[in-house]
matplotlib code that plots the C-alpha trace (Angstrom):
import matplotlib.pyplot as plt

x = [-5.9, -8.9, -9.7, -10.4, -13.3, -14.9, -14.4, -15.8, -18.8, -19.5, -19.0, -21.6, -24.0, -23.5, -24.2, -27.3, -28.6, -27.9, -29.7, -32.8, -33.0, -32.8, -35.1, -37.8, -37.6, -37.8, -40.6, -42.5, -42.6, -43.2, -46.2, -47.6, -47.5, -49.1, -51.9, -52.2, -52.3, -54.9, -57.1, -57.2, -60.7, -61.7, -63.8, -65.2, -63.4, -59.9, -57.5, -56.6, -54.3, -55.1, -55.9, -57.4, -57.1, -57.2, -57.8, -55.8, -55.4, -52.3, -50.4, -53.2, -53.4, -55.2, -53.5, -54.9, -53.1, -53.6, -51.9, -51.1, -51.1, -48.4, -47.3, -48.7, -48.8, -45.8, -42.8, -43.5, -41.2, -40.1, -40.1, -39.3, -37.6, -38.0, -34.9, -32.1, -34.1, -33.8, -30.2, -28.9, -31.0, -29.3, -25.8, -26.2, -27.5, -24.6, -22.3, -23.8, -23.4, -19.7, -19.2, -21.1, -21.1, -18.0, -15.9, -17.1, -17.5, -16.1, -18.7, -21.8, -21.6, -20.1, -21.5, -18.9, -21.5, -23.6, -20.8, -17.1, -15.8, -13.3, -14.4, -13.3, -15.3, -18.4, -18.2, -17.9, -20.9, -22.8, -21.9, -22.7, -26.1, -27.2, -26.1, -27.5, -30.8, -31.4, -30.4, -32.8, -35.6, -35.1, -35.1, -38.4, -40.0, -38.9, -40.0, -43.5, -44.4, -44.0, -47.3, -49.2, -48.6, -50.0, -48.5, -45.1, -45.5, -46.3, -43.0, -41.1, -42.5, -41.1, -37.7, -37.7, -38.6, -35.8, -33.4, -34.5, -33.7, -30.5, -29.2, -29.8, -27.6, -24.7, -24.6, -25.7, -29.4, -29.0, -27.0, -29.4, -32.3, -30.3, -29.2, -32.8, -33.6, -30.6, -31.5, -35.0, -33.9, -31.4, -34.2, -36.3, -33.6, -32.4, -36.0, -35.8, -32.2, -32.4, -36.1, -38.3, -36.1, -34.6, -38.2, -39.3, -36.2, -37.2, -40.7, -39.2, -36.9, -39.8, -41.7, -38.7, -38.3, -42.0, -42.7, -45.7, -44.3, -44.8, -47.1, -45.3, -42.5, -45.0, -46.7, -43.4, -42.4, -45.8, -45.4, -42.0, -43.4, -46.1, -43.5, -41.7, -44.9, -45.5, -41.9, -41.3, -42.8, -40.9, -37.7, -38.3, -39.0, -35.7, -33.7, -35.1, -34.9, -31.3, -32.6, -35.0, -33.1, -36.4, -37.1, -33.7, -32.1, -34.5, -34.8, -37.5, -36.1, -36.5, -40.2, -40.7, -39.1, -41.5, -44.5, -43.2, -43.3, -47.0, -47.7, -46.3, -48.6, -51.7, -51.0, -50.2, -53.4, -55.5, -53.9, -54.0, -57.7, -58.6, -56.8, -58.5, -61.8, -62.8, -63.7, -61.8, -61.0, -60.7, -59.9, -56.4, -55.8, -57.3, -54.9, -52.0, -52.7, -52.9, -49.6, -48.0, -49.2, -47.9, -44.5, -44.5, -45.2, -42.5, -40.0, -40.9, -42.2, -39.3, -35.9, -33.3, -31.4, -29.6, -28.2, -26.4, -22.8, -19.6, -17.9, -14.4, -15.3, -16.9, -14.5, -11.0, -9.3, -10.9, -9.3, -6.4, -8.7, -8.9, -5.2, -5.1, -4.2, -7.4, -9.5, -10.2, -11.7, -13.6, -15.0, -16.3, -17.8, -19.5, -20.9, -22.2, -23.6, -24.4, -25.1, -28.5, -29.8, -27.0, -27.3, -28.7, -31.5, -31.8, -32.9, -34.0, -37.8, -39.3, -36.2, -36.7, -33.9, -30.4, -30.7, -29.5, -28.4, -25.4, -24.4, -21.7, -21.3, -17.7, -14.3, -14.7, -18.0, -16.8, -13.6, -15.5, -17.7, -14.9, -15.5, -19.3, -18.7, -16.2, -18.5, -21.8, -20.8, -17.3, -17.2, -20.9, -23.6, -26.0, -25.6, -27.0, -30.2, -31.1, -28.1, -30.4, -27.5, -25.9, -22.6, -20.2, -18.0, -14.9, -16.2, -16.8, -13.2, -12.1, -13.8, -12.1, -8.7, -9.1, -10.0, -7.4, -4.7, -5.4, -5.4, -2.1, -0.6, -1.4, 0.3, 3.5]
y = [18.3, 17.3, 21.0, 21.1, 18.7, 20.8, 24.0, 22.4, 21.2, 24.7, 26.2, 23.8, 24.7, 28.5, 28.0, 25.9, 28.6, 31.3, 29.3, 28.7, 32.4, 33.6, 30.8, 31.8, 35.4, 34.4, 31.8, 34.0, 37.0, 34.8, 33.1, 36.4, 38.1, 35.1, 35.1, 38.9, 38.7, 36.0, 37.9, 41.2, 42.6, 44.9, 47.9, 50.8, 53.5, 52.3, 54.8, 54.5, 51.5, 49.8, 46.1, 45.4, 46.2, 44.4, 45.4, 43.5, 43.7, 42.7, 43.8, 46.1, 48.1, 48.1, 48.0, 49.2, 47.7, 48.3, 46.6, 48.0, 45.3, 47.0, 50.1, 53.3, 56.4, 57.9, 56.5, 56.2, 58.2, 55.1, 51.6, 48.4, 45.6, 41.9, 40.2, 39.8, 37.1, 34.9, 35.7, 35.0, 31.8, 30.4, 31.6, 30.1, 26.9, 26.6, 27.3, 24.4, 22.2, 23.0, 22.5, 19.2, 17.5, 18.8, 18.9, 15.4, 14.0, 10.5, 10.1, 12.1, 12.6, 9.5, 6.0, 3.8, 1.0, 3.5, 5.2, 4.8, 8.4, 10.6, 13.6, 16.2, 14.5, 14.2, 17.9, 18.9, 16.8, 18.5, 22.0, 21.3, 19.8, 23.0, 25.2, 23.1, 22.8, 26.5, 26.7, 23.9, 25.4, 28.9, 27.6, 25.7, 28.9, 30.9, 28.3, 28.2, 25.7, 28.7, 30.2, 27.3, 27.7, 24.3, 22.4, 24.0, 22.9, 19.3, 19.2, 20.7, 17.9, 15.4, 17.1, 17.0, 13.3, 12.6, 14.5, 12.6, 9.4, 10.7, 11.9, 8.5, 7.0, 9.4, 10.0, 8.6, 8.7, 11.5, 13.6, 12.8, 14.3, 17.3, 17.9, 17.7, 20.4, 22.5, 21.9, 23.2, 26.1, 27.2, 27.5, 29.4, 31.9, 32.4, 33.2, 36.1, 37.2, 36.7, 37.4, 38.8, 41.6, 42.6, 42.8, 45.0, 47.3, 47.7, 48.8, 51.2, 52.7, 53.2, 55.1, 57.3, 58.1, 58.8, 55.8, 53.5, 50.1, 47.0, 44.6, 41.6, 42.0, 41.7, 38.7, 36.8, 37.6, 36.4, 33.1, 32.5, 33.5, 30.9, 28.2, 29.3, 29.1, 25.5, 24.4, 25.8, 22.9, 20.1, 22.0, 22.2, 18.5, 17.7, 20.0, 18.3, 14.7, 14.2, 13.6, 10.8, 8.0, 6.2, 8.9, 8.8, 5.5, 3.1, 1.3, 3.6, 6.9, 8.6, 7.6, 9.0, 12.3, 12.4, 11.9, 14.6, 17.1, 16.2, 16.6, 20.1, 20.9, 19.6, 21.4, 24.7, 24.3, 24.2, 27.4, 29.2, 28.3, 29.3, 32.7, 33.4, 32.9, 30.1, 27.6, 25.0, 22.0, 19.3, 16.7, 18.1, 16.9, 13.5, 13.2, 14.4, 11.8, 9.1, 10.1, 10.2, 6.8, 5.5, 7.1, 5.3, 2.0, 2.5, 3.2, 0.4, -2.6, -3.0, -3.7, -1.0, -2.0, 1.4, 3.9, 1.3, 1.2, -0.4, 2.1, 0.9, 1.9, 5.3, 6.6, 5.0, 8.0, 7.0, 3.6, 5.1, 5.0, 1.2, 0.9, 3.2, 1.5, 2.7, 1.0, -2.4, -0.7, 1.8, -1.0, -2.8, 0.5, 1.3, -2.2, -2.0, 1.6, 2.3, -0.8, -1.6, 1.2, 1.6, -1.9, -3.5, -4.9, -2.6, -4.2, -1.1, -0.8, 1.5, 1.7, -0.3, 1.2, 2.5, 6.3, 8.3, 5.0, 4.8, 1.2, 0.6, -3.2, -3.8, -2.3, -0.6, 1.0, 2.3, 3.7, 5.3, 7.2, 8.1, 11.9, 11.6, 9.4, 11.9, 14.9, 13.2, 11.0, 12.3, 16.0, 16.4, 14.3, 14.3, 10.5, 8.3, 10.3, 11.0, 8.8, 5.8, 3.4, 5.0, 5.9, 7.1, 10.2, 8.0, 6.3, 9.6, 10.6, 7.3, 8.3, 11.7, 10.2, 7.7, 10.2, 12.8, 10.2, 8.8, 12.3, 13.2, 9.9, 10.5, 13.9, 12.3]
z = [29.3, 31.4, 32.0, 28.2, 28.6, 31.3, 29.4, 26.2, 28.1, 29.5, 26.0, 24.7, 27.5, 26.8, 23.1, 23.8, 26.2, 23.7, 21.0, 23.2, 24.1, 20.4, 19.2, 21.8, 20.5, 16.9, 17.2, 19.6, 17.3, 14.3, 15.9, 17.2, 13.8, 12.0, 14.6, 14.2, 10.4, 10.4, 12.9, 11.1, 10.4, 7.5, 8.6, 6.6, 8.6, 7.8, 6.2, 2.5, 1.9, 5.2, 4.8, 8.3, 12.0, 15.3, 18.9, 21.6, 25.3, 27.2, 30.3, 31.5, 28.2, 24.9, 21.5, 18.2, 15.3, 11.6, 8.7, 5.2, 2.6, 0.5, 2.4, 3.9, 1.8, 3.7, 5.5, 9.3, 11.5, 13.4, 12.0, 14.0, 12.1, 13.2, 11.8, 14.3, 16.2, 13.1, 12.4, 15.8, 16.1, 13.1, 14.2, 17.7, 16.2, 13.8, 16.7, 18.6, 15.5, 15.4, 19.1, 19.5, 16.2, 14.4, 17.5, 18.5, 15.0, 15.9, 18.6, 17.5, 13.8, 12.2, 12.4, 10.6, 10.3, 8.2, 6.2, 7.0, 6.4, 8.1, 10.3, 7.7, 5.0, 7.2, 8.1, 4.5, 3.6, 6.5, 5.4, 1.7, 2.5, 4.3, 1.5, -1.3, 0.5, 0.4, -3.3, -4.3, -2.1, -3.5, -7.1, -6.5, -5.1, -8.1, -10.6, -12.2, -9.4, -6.9, -8.2, -6.6, -2.8, -1.7, -4.7, -3.8, -0.1, -1.3, -3.3, -0.4, 1.8, -0.6, -0.4, 3.4, 3.4, 0.9, 3.1, 6.2, 4.4, 3.0, 6.3, 7.9, 5.2, 6.1, 9.8, 13.2, 13.8, 16.3, 13.9, 11.1, 13.0, 14.1, 10.5, 9.2, 11.8, 10.7, 7.0, 7.6, 9.9, 7.3, 4.8, 7.3, 8.3, 4.7, 3.8, 6.3, 5.3, 1.5, 0.7, 3.3, 4.7, 1.3, -0.2, 2.7, 2.2, -1.5, -0.4, 2.2, -0.5, -2.8, -0.1, 0.7, -3.0, -3.4, -5.6, -5.3, -4.1, -6.2, -4.3, -5.7, -3.1, -0.2, -1.9, -2.2, 1.4, 2.6, 0.8, 2.4, 5.8, 5.4, 4.8, 7.9, 9.9, 9.0, 9.4, 12.8, 15.0, 13.1, 13.6, 17.4, 17.5, 15.6, 17.9, 21.0, 19.6, 20.7, 24.3, 23.1, 21.3, 20.5, 17.9, 16.1, 17.0, 15.3, 12.0, 10.7, 12.0, 8.6, 8.4, 11.9, 10.7, 7.8, 10.1, 12.5, 9.6, 9.0, 12.7, 12.6, 9.7, 11.4, 14.6, 12.9, 10.7, 13.9, 15.2, 11.9, 11.3, 14.8, 14.6, 11.3, 13.1, 10.6, 13.3, 15.4, 13.2, 15.9, 13.2, 13.1, 16.7, 15.9, 13.0, 15.1, 17.9, 15.3, 13.7, 17.2, 18.1, 14.7, 15.6, 19.0, 17.3, 14.7, 17.5, 19.9, 17.9, 15.5, 17.1, 17.3, 14.2, 13.8, 16.2, 18.3, 17.1, 18.2, 20.5, 19.3, 15.8, 16.5, 19.0, 18.6, 20.3, 23.6, 23.7, 25.7, 28.7, 28.7, 29.3, 32.3, 35.7, 37.2, 34.5, 36.1, 39.2, 37.0, 34.9, 37.9, 39.2, 35.9, 35.6, 39.2, 39.1, 35.5, 33.4, 34.8, 32.5, 30.0, 28.5, 25.4, 27.7, 30.7, 33.9, 35.8, 36.0, 33.4, 31.2, 28.0, 25.9, 27.0, 27.6, 24.6, 23.1, 25.4, 26.4, 29.0, 29.1, 27.9, 27.8, 24.4, 25.3, 28.7, 27.1, 24.3, 26.7, 29.1, 28.7, 29.3, 32.4, 33.7, 33.2, 34.2, 37.1, 38.1, 38.0, 38.4, 40.1, 37.1, 36.9, 38.1, 38.2, 41.8, 42.7, 42.5, 42.5, 45.6, 44.0, 46.8, 46.8, 46.7, 43.6, 41.9, 42.8, 41.2, 37.9, 38.0, 38.7, 35.9, 33.2, 34.3, 34.7, 31.2, 29.6, 31.4, 30.4, 26.7, 26.9, 28.2]

ax = plt.figure().add_subplot(projection="3d")
ax.plot(x, y, z, "-o")
ax.set_aspect("equal")
plt.show()
């Protein structure tokens, strides 16, 4: 039923909003505590076991914060845990993955010119990659290599680059970037759930039992927290990339992903160094700008050799819409109102690539994107942006009638 498409669209919106809210909470608390930790100052008057302190001002008040490197001598009366932000960020992100990419596998997940597989197979590959990623990462951290923090991070970077390339050999460019973000975010959230929080609980249990906590648990947790710190910005980029096809829909998309990870490192290095009061390394911003310019070149100079697929191949279920009696009029409408931007060579000023990689130049492409046309230009006025092509209310009604008629016709 056509109502299903509307409900599904709102469900996706709700999941995305939930994901953004929880991600803001997680990233905000994470960045705050990293900055706090790096800015701690050691002073003679600190109580036994205290590593450093910091004075801060916010909201009209002053805050005096002290950190104990292992644990205080006695268990505090009240202890605030920071963990649910991470858990719900991952849960809401996985919910979005299910709604958008698993629910729309033929359209958003599978590119049959890259790998001709069925939706169930693609979904199984997706799920397996997320689980295997955490296992490999955890084994690397627990191996002898884990004793060298920066050497370990170099190996992890190689793993991420390999996964970036691998995902582009399996899925659409858009799904590849999203999965690289999900792969990395799974590692980050699992660090909290599997390592950081359990280690802190061991320390708390030792305090309650009157034992002296082993400092190794805090050291391991700090290493995982450091990884999370440097991986956060690339994850945000990959999650936003689906709105910018020049990032994922190009021949060198996996190279772009590799450079994005490096940009995340250089940006975080500036903030970390600044918060630690070790200067302001302006070279990091120079490197970041150079990397971004290189990314722009990689996306615009070579032709879009990937990410543009035959709509008939990626969305065969939508072919019902080309046989509907309304289709000839709809086709003329779309070609008149939409194809100036949604074409292999857009003619609208300022548009050099079809938005989101969507082309609407022939029957198969229009039929394949029937649902998006119905939602974006029929049921809502999102397209064309600002109604720049002067689509009329009657024309929008035609799009609605076409989609709903085709859906009802299939049911009969």
